[in-house]
C-alpha positions as protocol buffer text, in pm:
chain_id: "A"
residue {
  index: 1
  type: UNK
  ca { x: -6926 y: -4992 z: 332 }
}
residue {
  index: 2
  type: UNK
  ca { x: -7120 y: -4787 z: 32 }
}
residue {
  index: 3
  type: UNK
  ca { x: -7464 y: -5082 z: 130 }
}
residue {
  index: 4
  type: UNK
  ca { x: -7480 y: -4900 z: 475 }
}
residue {
  index: 5
  type: UNK
  ca { x: -7397 y: -4591 z: 376 }
}
residue {
  index: 6
  type: UNK
  ca { x: -7756 y: -4497 z: 201 }
}
residue {
  index: 7
  type: UNK
  ca { x: -7979 y: -4653 z: 446 }
}
residue {
  index: 8
  type: UNK
  ca { x: -7801 y: -4417 z: 713 }
}
residue {
  index: 9
  type: UNK
  ca { x: -7869 y: -4145 z: 530 }
}
residue {
  index: 10
  type: UNK
  ca { x: -8225 y: -4170 z: 429 }
}
residue {
  index: 11
  type: UNK
  ca { x: -8250 y: -4247 z: 824 }
}
residue {
  index: 12
  type: UNK
  ca { x: -8062 y: -3917 z: 909 }
}
residue {
  index: 13
  type: UNK
  ca { x: -8290 y: -3709 z: 649 }
}
residue {
  index: 14
  type: UNK
  ca { x: -8557 y: -3894 z: 770 }
}
residue {
  index: 15
  type: UNK
  ca { x: -8486 y: -3793 z: 1138 }
}
residue {
  index: 16
  type: UNK
  ca { x: -8386 y: -3467 z: 1043 }
}
residue {
  index: 17
  type: UNK
  ca { x: -8756 y: -3388 z: 848 }
}
residue {
  index: 18
  type: UNK
  ca { x: -9002 y: -3562 z: 1081 }
}
residue {
  index: 19
  type: UNK
  ca { x: -8835 y: -3391 z: 1413 }
}
residue {
  index: 20
  type: UNK
  ca { x: -9056 y: -3155 z: 1527 }
}
residue {
  index: 21
  type: UNK
  ca { x: -8952 y: -2868 z: 1770 }
}
residue {
  index: 22
  type: UNK
  ca { x: -9157 y: -2849 z: 2047 }
}
residue {
  index: 23
  type: UNK
  ca { x: -9235 y: -2495 z: 2226 }
}
residue {
  index: 24
  type: UNK
  ca { x: -9393 y: -2406 z: 2542 }
}
residue {
  index: 25
  type: UNK
  ca { x: -9636 y: -2116 z: 2527 }
}
residue {
  index: 26
  type: UNK
  ca { x: -9538 y: -1802 z: 2663 }
}
residue {
  index: 27
  type: UNK
  ca { x: -9624 y: -1457 z: 2676 }
}
residue {
  index: 28
  type: UNK
  ca { x: -9377 y: -1123 z: 2654 }
}
residue {
  index: 29
  type: UNK
  ca { x: -9566 y: -841 z: 2816 }
}
residue {
  index: 30
  type: UNK
  ca { x: -9356 y: -482 z: 2730 }
}
residue {
  index: 31
  type: UNK
  ca { x: -9449 y: -206 z: 2917 }
}
residue {
  index: 32
  type: UNK
  ca { x: -9327 y: 167 z: 2893 }
}
residue {
  index: 33
  type: UNK
  ca { x: -9180 y: 312 z: 3169 }
}
residue {
  index: 34
  type: UNK
  ca { x: -9057 y: 723 z: 3180 }
}
residue {
  index: 35
  type: UNK
  ca { x: -8805 y: 797 z: 3439 }
}
residue {
  index: 36
  type: UNK
  ca { x: -8749 y: 1215 z: 3430 }
}
residue {
  index: 37
  type: UNK
  ca { x: -8383 y: 1331 z: 3377 }
}
residue {
  index: 38
  type: UNK
  ca { x: -8282 y: 980 z: 3278 }
}
residue {
  index: 39
  type: UNK
  ca { x: -8039 y: 958 z: 2968 }
}
residue {
  index: 40
  type: UNK
  ca { x: -8113 y: 790 z: 2691 }
}
residue {
  index: 41
  type: UNK
  ca { x: -7980 y: 417 z: 2638 }
}
residue {
  index: 42
  type: UNK
  ca { x: -7950 y: 251 z: 2337 }
}
residue {
  index: 43
  type: UNK
  ca { x: -7929 y: -80 z: 2470 }
}
residue {
  index: 44
  type: UNK
  ca { x: -7921 y: -214 z: 2836 }
}
residue {
  index: 45
  type: UNK
  ca { x: -7969 y: -492 z: 3095 }
}
residue {
  index: 46
  type: UNK
  ca { x: -8166 y: -417 z: 3394 }
}
residue {
  index: 47
  type: UNK
  ca { x: -8194 y: -586 z: 3705 }
}
residue {
  index: 48
  type: UNK
  ca { x: -8424 y: -493 z: 4038 }
}
residue {
  index: 49
  type: UNK
  ca { x: -8401 y: -607 z: 4408 }
}
residue {
  index: 50
  type: UNK
  ca { x: -8647 y: -492 z: 4644 }
}
residue {
  index: 51
  type: UNK
  ca { x: -8671 y: -131 z: 4572 }
}
residue {
  index: 52
  type: UNK
  ca { x: -8345 y: -47 z: 4409 }
}
residue {
  index: 53
  type: UNK
  ca { x: -8307 y: -58 z: 4036 }
}
residue {
  index: 54
  type: UNK
  ca { x: -7971 y: -160 z: 3813 }
}
residue {
  index: 55
  type: UNK
  ca { x: -7934 y: -17 z: 3466 }
}
residue {
  index: 56
  type: UNK
  ca { x: -7641 y: -85 z: 3278 }
}
residue {
  index: 57
  type: UNK
  ca { x: -7628 y: 41 z: 2953 }
}
residue {
  index: 58
  type: UNK
  ca { x: -7449 y: 178 z: 2609 }
}
């Protein structure tokens, strides 16, 4: 049992170190929107459907 443990641990360690995550390139675009007479929101989620907006906030 001990003879198998060392090769297994070496393989697991090598696999963990050599594994490189792959990321797809992406862009994040932030755009400030001012809405007159709208209350301030600390955190929120939003959605749109055609011309309607939905804001859920705290």
